[in-house]
C-alpha positions in Angstrom: 160.9 -44.5 95.7 159.2 -46.5 98.3 161.0 -47.5 101.5 160.8 -51.1 102.3 161.1 -51.9 106.0 163.8 -54.3 107.2 162.7 -57.7 108.2 163.8 -57.2 111.8 161.6 -54.2 112.2 158.9 -55.8 114.3 156.1 -53.6 115.5 156.5 -52.6 119.1 153.8 -54.3 121.3 153.6 -51.3 123.5 152.8 -49.1 120.6 150.2 -51.6 119.4 148.6 -51.5 122.8 148.5 -47.7 122.6 146.8 -47.9 119.3 144.2 -50.3 120.6 143.5 -48.1 123.6 143.3 -44.9 121.5 139.5 -45.1 121.5 139.4 -44.7 125.2 139.1 -41.2 126.7 141.5 -40.0 129.3 145.2 -39.2 129.3 146.3 -42.7 130.4 144.4 -44.7 127.7 141.5 -45.3 130.0 143.7 -47.1 132.6 143.8 -45.6 136.1 145.3 -47.0 139.3 143.3 -47.2 142.5 145.0 -44.1 143.9 144.2 -42.2 140.7 140.6 -43.2 141.0 140.5 -41.9 144.6 142.2 -38.7 143.6 139.6 -38.3 140.7 136.8 -39.0 143.1 138.1 -36.4 145.6 138.2 -33.7 142.8 134.7 -34.5 141.8 133.4 -34.3 145.4 135.2 -31.0 145.9 133.6 -29.5 142.8 130.2 -30.8 143.8 130.5 -29.5 147.3 131.6 -26.1 146.1 128.7 -25.9 143.7 126.3 -26.7 146.5 128.0 -24.1 148.7 127.5 -21.4 146.0 123.8 -22.5 145.6 123.4 -22.3 149.4 124.7 -18.7 149.4 122.3 -17.7 146.6 119.4 -19.5 148.3 120.2 -17.8 151.6 119.9 -14.3 150.0 116.3 -15.2 149.1 115.6 -17.5 152.0 112.3 -15.8 153.1 110.4 -16.5 149.9 112.0 -19.9 149.6 111.0 -20.7 153.2 107.4 -19.6 152.5 107.3 -21.7 149.3 108.2 -24.8 151.2 106.4 -24.4 154.6 103.3 -22.3 153.8 101.5 -25.0 151.9 102.0 -27.3 154.9 100.5 -24.7 157.2 97.6 -23.9 154.9 96.6 -27.6 154.8 96.2 -27.7 158.6 92.7 -27.6 160.2 91.4 -24.2 161.4 93.1 -23.2 164.6 96.2 -25.4 164.1 99.6 -24.2 163.1 103.2 -25.4 162.7 105.2 -25.0 165.9 108.8 -25.3 167.1 109.8 -26.2 170.7 113.6 -25.7 170.6 115.3 -22.3 170.4 117.5 -23.4 167.4 114.8 -25.4 165.6 113.5 -22.7 163.4 117.0 -21.4 162.5 118.2 -24.9 161.7 115.2 -25.3 159.4 116.2 -22.2 157.5 119.7 -23.7 157.1 118.3 -27.0 155.8 116.0 -25.3 153.3 118.8 -23.2 152.0 121.0 -26.3 151.7 118.2 -28.2 149.9 117.7 -25.3 147.4 121.5 -25.1 146.9 121.5 -28.9 146.1 118.7 -28.4 143.5 120.5 -25.4 141.9 123.8 -27.3 141.8 122.3 -30.5 140.3 123.7 -29.8 136.7 127.2 -29.4 138.1 126.8 -32.5 140.3 125.7 -34.6 137.3 128.5 -33.3 135.2 131.0 -34.3 137.9 129.4 -37.8 138.0 129.9 -38.0 134.3 133.4 -36.8 134.4 134.2 -39.5 137.0 132.8 -42.4 134.9 134.0 -41.0 131.6 137.6 -42.5 131.7 136.0 -45.9 131.6 133.9 -45.2 128.5 134.5 -45.4 124.8 134.8 -42.2 122.7 131.3 -42.7 121.1 129.8 -43.2 124.6 131.5 -40.1 125.8 129.6 -38.0 123.3 126.5 -38.5 125.5 127.9 -36.2 128.2 125.7 -33.2 127.4 122.4 -35.2 127.1 123.3 -37.1 130.3 123.8 -33.9 132.3 120.7 -32.2 130.9 118.4 -35.2 131.3 119.5 -36.3 134.7 119.4 -32.8 136.1 116.0 -32.1 134.6 114.6 -35.4 135.9 116.0 -34.7 139.4 114.2 -31.3 139.5 111.1 -32.9 137.9 111.0 -35.6 140.6 111.4 -32.9 143.3 108.6 -30.9 141.8 106.4 -34.0 141.5 106.9 -34.7 145.2 106.3 -31.1 146.2 103.1 -30.6 144.2 101.6 -34.1 144.0 102.9 -36.8 146.4 103.7 -34.9 149.6 100.4 -32.9 149.7 98.4 -36.1 149.4 100.4 -37.7 152.1 100.2 -34.7 154.3 96.4 -34.5 154.0 96.2 -38.2 154.7 97.9 -37.7 158.1 95.9 -34.6 158.9 92.6 -36.5 158.3 93.1 -38.5 161.5 92.4 -35.5 163.8 89.4 -35.4 166.0 87.3 -32.6 167.7 89.1 -33.1 171.0 92.6 -33.6 169.4 94.4 -30.5 167.9 97.0 -31.2 165.4 100.0 -28.8 165.8 103.0 -30.5 164.2 106.6 -29.4 164.9 108.4 -27.9 161.9 111.4 -30.1 162.1 109.7 -33.5 161.7 107.3 -32.0 159.1 110.2 -30.8 157.0 112.1 -34.0 157.6 109.2 -35.9 156.0 109.1 -33.3 153.2 112.8 -33.5 152.3 112.8 -37.3 152.5 110.1 -37.6 149.9 111.6 -34.9 147.8 115.0 -36.5 147.6 113.5 -39.9 147.1 111.5 -38.9 144.1 114.5 -36.9 142.7 116.4 -40.1 142.7 113.5 -42.2 141.5 113.0 -40.0 138.5 116.6 -40.9 137.4 115.2 -44.2 136.2 114.3 -43.2 132.6 117.6 -41.4 131.8 119.6 -44.1 133.4 117.9 -46.9 131.5 118.2 -44.8 128.3 121.9 -44.5 128.6 122.3 -48.1 129.6 120.3 -49.1 126.6 122.5 -46.9 124.3 125.5 -48.7 125.7 123.9 -52.1 125.1 123.7 -53.1 128.8 119.9 -53.5 129.0 117.2 -54.1 126.4 113.5 -53.5 126.3 112.9 -57.2 126.1 114.8 -57.8 129.3 113.0 -55.0 131.2 109.6 -56.3 130.0 110.4 -59.8 131.1 111.5 -58.5 134.5 108.4 -56.4 135.0 106.8 -58.5 137.7 110.0 -58.6 139.7 110.4 -54.8 139.2 106.9 -54.2 140.5 107.7 -56.3 143.6 111.0 -54.4 144.1 109.2 -51.1 143.6 106.7 -51.9 146.4 109.5 -52.8 148.7 111.2 -49.5 147.9 108.0 -47.6 148.5 107.5 -49.3 151.8 111.0 -48.1 152.8 110.4 -44.6 151.5 107.0 -44.0 153.0 107.0 -42.9 156.7 104.1 -45.2 157.6 103.2 -48.8 156.8 99.7 -48.0 155.3 98.7 -49.2 151.9 97.5 -45.8 150.8 100.8 -44.1 151.0 102.7 -47.0 149.7 100.5 -47.1 146.6 100.7 -43.4 145.8 104.5 -43.7 146.0 104.7 -47.0 144.0 102.3 -46.0 141.1 104.6 -43.2 139.8 107.6 -45.6 140.0 105.8 -48.2 138.0 104.9 -45.5 135.4 108.6 -44.5 135.2 109.5 -48.1 134.7 107.1 -48.4 131.8 108.5 -45.2 130.3 112.0 -46.7 130.7 110.8 -49.8 128.7 109.5 -47.5 126.0 112.8 -45.6 125.8 114.8 -48.8 125.6 112.5 -50.1 122.9 112.8 -47.0 120.8 116.6 -47.1 121.1 116.7 -50.8 120.3 114.8 -50.2 117.0 117.2 -47.4 116.2 120.2 -49.7 116.9 118.8 -52.4 114.7 118.2 -49.9 111.9 121.7 -48.6 112.2 123.1 -52.2 112.1 121.0 -52.9 108.9 122.3 -49.7 107.3 125.9 -50.8 108.1 125.3 -54.3 106.7 124.0 -52.8 103.4 
């Protein structure tokens, strides 16, 4: 025998709100106070810092080959008779610390990206939360790829460009600290720049951007890219700005392609649902 509800049994608005918010991840239905956001941010920063610290310790164990990997190509590109020098007692030791910290950052990039995702996840829907693993893998891989691109392609070209302005009566003997400062600046910059394709991919999957919008904004994007390249490059010459801007333009075109492929997929899925 079926039970008929009494007329005065009106659904509880609070329970209805809970049902509506059930698709949001998180323990509090996707709603967090400002202090809870700060506490969540503190946790993610602590985990990220701890992962960098562990990577730093591992890198310090192998610091000699890591130091040679970074600094020896710079020394080999110098003219005959020139060498890298340091003028302060702590300069070389400080450089070892910085290289170990940079290596630890690269090693910890998957953990850092996972913490970034965990921080933004409470504001996402359940179907968006399923992109966690691809997000961590792609962003980490692109960060390392950007660092490698800077190490093997961009920075050597820039370094040789600066070395070319020597003369017979001027001996180029750069200090290790400024040389590494330029190296790490370009490496981190390209690590962040290479986040463009995965970022656009996930924004396209969430419906925030489209390939049409990116294509219409291409001329503005190129203008902005050259502004960014002017800020990144250590000198104001056109050569260095161009070799920095061209890969960024290529990444933007790849981002348009990714957004277009995803848009076609979204349209196909919508047609299937309509059928």
